[in-house]
Every structure is written in C-alpha cells, then in structure tokens.
C-alpha positions as CSV (number, residue, x, y, z in Angstrom):
1,M,34.9,179.7,185.2
2,R,35.2,176.1,184.3
3,K,35.8,173.7,187.2
4,T,36.6,170.4,185.4
5,P,40.2,171.2,184.5
6,I,41.0,172.2,188.0
7,I,39.5,169.0,189.3
8,L,41.4,166.9,186.8
9,S,44.6,168.6,187.8
10,L,44.1,168.0,191.4
11,T,43.2,164.4,190.8
12,A,46.4,163.9,188.8
13,V,48.5,165.4,191.5
14,L,46.8,163.2,194.1
15,A,47.4,160.0,192.1
16,A,51.0,161.0,191.5
17,V,51.6,161.6,195.2
18,L,49.7,158.7,196.5
19,G,51.1,156.3,193.9
20,A,50.0,152.7,194.3
21,S,48.4,153.2,197.7
22,P,44.9,152.0,198.0
23,V,43.8,155.6,198.3
24,G,45.7,156.5,195.1
25,Q,44.1,153.6,193.2
26,A,40.8,154.5,194.4
27,A,41.3,158.0,193.3
28,K,42.4,156.9,189.8
29,N,39.5,154.6,189.4
30,V,36.9,156.9,190.7
31,V,38.0,160.3,189.8
32,L,39.9,159.8,186.4
33,P,37.9,158.3,183.6
34,N,39.7,156.5,180.7
35,G,41.3,158.8,178.2
36,S,41.0,161.8,180.5
37,V,44.8,162.3,181.2
38,G,47.1,163.5,178.5
39,T,50.5,164.9,178.1
40,P,49.5,168.4,179.4
41,Q,48.4,166.9,182.7
42,L,51.8,165.3,183.4
43,K,54.8,167.0,184.9
44,T,58.2,166.5,183.5
45,N,59.8,163.3,184.8
46,A,56.5,162.4,186.4
47,V,56.5,158.9,184.8
48,T,59.4,156.8,186.1
49,S,60.5,153.2,185.5
50,A,58.8,152.1,188.7
51,K,55.5,153.5,187.3
52,V,55.7,151.6,183.9
53,R,54.3,148.1,183.7
54,N,56.8,145.5,182.6
55,G,56.5,144.4,179.0
56,S,54.2,147.3,178.1
57,L,56.8,149.3,176.1
58,T,58.5,148.6,172.8
59,A,61.8,149.8,171.3
60,A,59.8,152.4,169.4
61,D,58.7,154.0,172.7
62,L,62.3,154.5,173.9
63,R,64.9,157.1,172.9
64,P,67.6,155.8,170.6
65,G,70.6,154.4,172.4
66,T,68.6,153.6,175.5
67,L,68.6,149.8,174.9
68,T,72.0,148.1,174.7
69,G,72.6,144.6,173.2
70,G,72.7,141.7,175.5
71,T,75.2,138.7,175.3
72,Q,74.8,136.3,172.4
73,G,72.7,133.4,173.2
74,P,73.5,129.7,172.4
75,P,73.0,128.6,168.8
76,G,69.6,127.2,168.0
77,P,69.0,123.6,166.7
78,V,69.7,122.8,163.0
79,G,66.6,123.3,161.0
80,A,65.1,120.7,158.7
81,K,66.6,120.3,155.2
82,G,64.7,122.4,152.8
83,E,63.4,121.2,149.4
84,K,65.7,121.1,146.4
85,G,65.8,124.3,144.6
86,D,65.0,124.8,140.9
87,L,67.8,124.1,138.4
88,G,69.6,127.3,137.6
89,A,70.0,128.8,134.2
90,H,72.8,127.4,131.9
91,G,75.9,129.4,132.3
92,P,78.0,130.7,129.4
93,T,80.5,128.4,127.7
94,G,83.9,128.7,129.2
95,A,87.0,129.5,127.3
96,T,88.7,126.6,125.4
97,G,91.4,125.0,127.5
98,Q,94.9,124.2,126.4
99,A,95.4,121.0,124.3
100,G,96.4,118.0,126.4
101,P,99.5,115.9,125.7
102,P,99.1,113.2,123.0
103,G,97.7,109.9,124.2
104,P,99.5,106.6,123.8
105,V,99.5,104.8,120.4
106,G,96.5,102.4,120.2
107,S,96.9,98.8,119.2
108,A,96.8,97.9,115.5
109,G,93.3,97.2,114.2
110,P,92.4,94.1,112.2
111,A,93.6,93.9,108.6
112,G,91.2,95.2,106.0
113,S,89.8,93.2,103.1
114,K,92.0,92.8,100.1
115,G,91.5,95.6,97.6
116,E,91.0,95.1,93.9
117,T,94.0,94.4,91.7
118,G,95.3,97.6,90.0
119,A,95.8,98.0,86.3
120,A,98.9,96.6,84.9
121,G,101.8,99.1,84.6
122,A,103.7,99.8,81.5
123,P,106.5,97.3,80.7
124,G,109.9,98.4,81.8
125,S,112.9,98.6,79.6
126,A,114.8,95.4,79.0
127,G,117.7,94.8,81.3
128,P,121.2,93.7,80.3
129,Q,121.7,90.1,79.3
130,G,122.8,87.9,82.2
131,P,125.7,85.5,82.1
132,A,125.1,82.0,80.6
133,G,124.0,79.4,83.1
134,P,125.7,76.1,83.6
135,P,124.9,73.3,81.3
136,G,121.7,71.4,82.2
137,P,121.6,67.7,83.0
138,A,121.4,65.3,80.1
139,G,117.9,64.6,79.0
140,A,116.1,61.3,79.2
141,S,117.0,58.6,76.5
142,G,114.6,58.1,73.6
143,V,113.9,58.8,69.9
144,V,115.1,62.3,69.0
145,K,114.4,62.3,65.3
146,A,113.0,59.9,62.6
147,L,114.1,60.0,58.9
148,S,112.6,58.0,56.0
149,I,113.8,56.7,52.6
150,D,111.2,55.6,50.0
151,A,111.8,55.5,46.2
152,N,111.0,53.5,43.0
153,M,113.6,53.2,40.2
154,L,112.8,52.4,36.6
155,S,116.4,51.3,35.8
156,M,119.6,50.8,37.7
157,E,123.0,49.5,36.5
158,L,124.9,47.2,38.9
159,P,128.6,46.6,37.9
160,G,129.0,43.2,39.6
161,G,132.2,42.6,41.5
162,N,130.9,39.8,43.7
163,G,129.0,42.2,45.9
164,Q,131.9,44.6,46.7
165,T,131.1,47.4,44.2
166,I,128.2,49.2,45.8
167,I,125.9,51.6,44.0
168,T,124.0,54.3,46.0
169,P,121.1,55.6,44.0
170,A,120.4,59.4,44.5
171,A,116.7,58.6,45.2
172,C,117.6,56.2,48.0
173,K,119.1,58.9,50.4
174,S,117.7,60.4,53.6
175,A,117.6,64.0,54.6
176,S,120.6,65.3,56.5
177,Y,120.8,65.3,60.3
178,T,123.4,66.9,62.7
179,A,124.0,64.7,65.7
180,G,123.8,65.7,69.3
181,P,125.8,64.4,72.3
182,G,125.2,60.7,73.1
183,E,123.1,59.9,70.0
184,V,123.1,56.8,67.8
185,A,121.3,56.0,64.5
186,L,119.2,52.8,64.2
187,V,118.8,52.2,60.4
188,S,116.4,49.7,58.9
189,A,116.9,49.3,55.1
190,S,115.4,47.1,52.4
191,G,115.7,46.9,48.6
192,T,113.9,45.1,45.8
193,A,115.6,44.4,42.4
194,S,114.3,42.6,39.3
195,P,117.0,42.0,36.5
196,D,115.8,43.0,33.0
197,L,117.0,39.6,31.7
198,N,116.2,36.2,33.1
199,T,119.6,36.0,34.8
200,S,120.5,34.1,37.9
201,D,122.4,36.4,40.2
202,V,122.5,37.6,43.8
203,I,121.4,41.1,45.0
204,Y,123.1,42.7,48.1
205,V,121.6,45.5,50.2
206,Y,123.7,47.7,52.5
207,V,123.2,50.5,55.1
208,M,125.2,53.4,53.9
209,S,126.2,56.7,55.6
210,S,128.1,59.9,54.7
211,T,129.4,62.9,56.6
212,G,130.0,65.1,53.5
213,G,132.2,62.8,51.4
214,S,131.5,59.5,49.7
215,F,129.2,56.9,51.2
216,T,130.6,54.0,53.2
217,K,128.8,50.9,54.2
218,A,128.0,50.3,57.9
219,P,130.2,47.6,59.5
220,G,128.6,44.2,60.0
221,G,127.5,41.2,58.1
222,T,126.1,41.0,54.5
223,S,122.4,40.7,53.6
224,A,121.6,39.2,50.1
225,E,119.1,37.2,48.1
226,A,119.2,35.4,44.8
227,T,117.1,36.4,41.8
228,S,116.3,32.8,40.9
229,D,112.6,33.6,40.9
230,G,113.1,36.8,38.9
231,T,113.1,39.3,41.9
232,A,115.2,39.7,45.0
233,H,114.0,41.4,48.2
234,V,116.6,42.0,50.8
235,S,116.3,43.7,54.3
236,T,119.0,44.7,56.9
237,Q,119.5,46.7,60.1
238,R,122.5,48.5,61.6
239,L,123.2,50.5,64.7
240,L,125.6,53.4,64.0
241,P,127.3,55.6,66.7
242,L,127.2,59.3,65.9
243,D,129.7,62.0,66.6
244,A,128.1,65.1,68.1
245,G,128.2,68.1,65.8
246,K,128.7,66.1,62.6
247,T,126.0,66.2,59.8
248,Y,125.0,62.7,58.5
249,V,123.1,61.5,55.4
250,F,121.9,57.9,55.4
251,A,121.2,55.7,52.3
252,V,120.3,52.2,50.9
253,G,123.2,50.7,48.8
254,F,122.9,47.9,46.1
255,A,125.5,45.4,44.7
256,S,125.5,42.2,42.6
257,N,127.9,39.4,41.7
258,F,127.7,40.1,38.0
259,K,127.1,43.1,35.9
260,L,123.4,43.5,35.3
261,T,120.6,46.0,34.8
262,V,117.8,46.2,37.4
263,S,114.5,47.2,36.0
264,P,112.5,47.9,38.0
265,G,113.9,48.5,41.5
266,A,112.8,50.0,44.8
267,C,114.3,51.1,48.2
268,Q,112.8,51.8,51.6
269,G,114.4,52.8,54.8
270,V,113.7,54.2,58.3
271,V,116.3,56.0,60.4
272,L,115.7,56.5,64.1
273,I,118.0,59.0,65.9
274,V,118.1,57.8,69.5
275,K,119.6,59.4,72.5
276,A,121.4,56.8,74.5
277,A,121.0,56.5,78.2
278,S,123.7,58.2,80.3
C-alpha cells in the first residue's frame, strides 16, 4: 500500500481548512512541494474568489459571460499627425458632362494684313446709254486752227476797173473750215505781181472769204502798190467774225487800175482761227 497519496490528500484538506492561517501556510510550504497538487486533489468549489490572488487570472481563465463591460472611459488625447500617405492610383475617367452654355462674344481681333489683289473679272455687258449732260463751260481763248495759202502763178489776167474788179485765183484759196461758237478769223494776205509789159499800174491785194457762194472782200481799207519798178508786192490783214456752224473758205484777191497780164505772180496767206474770250 502506497502512503504518499494519502498524505497528500490529508495535507490538501488541512491547507483548505486552515486557509491563510500561519499553520496552514506552514503546512503548504512544508508538506506540499511545487507541482504536487492537481485537479484530482481539489474538491468541487474548493477554490473561491477569496483564495485567488488579484490580477493572476485572465479572461481566458474565466467562463464566457462572467466578465461584464464597464462604463466607457473618457476619450484619450489626440495622437500626433501621421505621415502623408502615398498617392493613390489614378481613378478611371468620369463620364463626359453636359455642354455648358455658350460664352460671351469676344472682342474683335486686330485687322489682318491686306491680301493679294485677285484676278480681274470678266467685263460686264454694256449698260444703257445715259442722258446727255449739260453743256460744259466755254473753253479758254486761243488759236483753234491755222490755215495756209501759198501758190505761184505763171500768168494771171487782171481786167482793170480802178481796183474794183477783183480776181480770186483758184490756187490762192485755203482749205475749208466750219466755225465754232465765239470764233474769229485773223487773216494775213500778201501778193506779188509783175506785168508782162513795162506798164505803170497799181496792184491791189484783198482778203477774200466765202461761205459757199462767190467770194467777197473783207471790209476795211485798201492795200496797193505801184508797178513802177516792174513788180508790186502788197500785204494786208483783216479780222473777220465767224458765224458758228458755217463753213468758210479764205482767199487772196488781186485787182488793177487797167487791164493787164501778170506774169509771173504769187500769193501767200495765213489764217488763224481764234476763240475769243468770253
């Protein structure tokens, strides 16, 4: 028969009965070595709260539901700000939003540089003729036209008549001219005549004009020269008013006192058509 279990059982009973008394402590320290008491040596409900050292048990040593939550304590102090976290990944592109209202019209920009000239377009059709404009002002005065007379004659018969019967040789006529408004003719005429016989006579030279009929002499004095030296040379000038719209021919006329034959003879003349000042 083994005695050790019996002794251990008695010792446990003694320690449980005596508790924390000096005798019980002495019995525990002396009689029970460490690790010698296990679950079989304890009675049911042998270990009470009074026999458990404060702070020696954890929640794992207790039956669930034994511990109840206490009242909430005051909030703790705010902790220090942590370091900035890493940049997160780029999220997906969101859906396109609705178009906004149109903005206000901007101010006009500066003018651009001038472009190149385009090609000329095709000419358009001629328009209807417009009405005639009013007559323009009269032009400045001055020479409008110059006519000349220049001829030599081998022979010319003068009938005499004391200078009143005038011969107008065909070679001594100017070209025709139609007068305009406010015009006059300044005619310078000269004639040379040599009688075929050594005869003393007088040669007359006249400024002549015609508007389609016979020639008439211009009004004014008479210009004449004797043939005492064998030749007469006579010059004269006349200013003739002209009728607008009429056509004129100017000429150099000859006359003598007595009938004679001139051989040779010559005629010269200059006709200046002048527009008179208004």
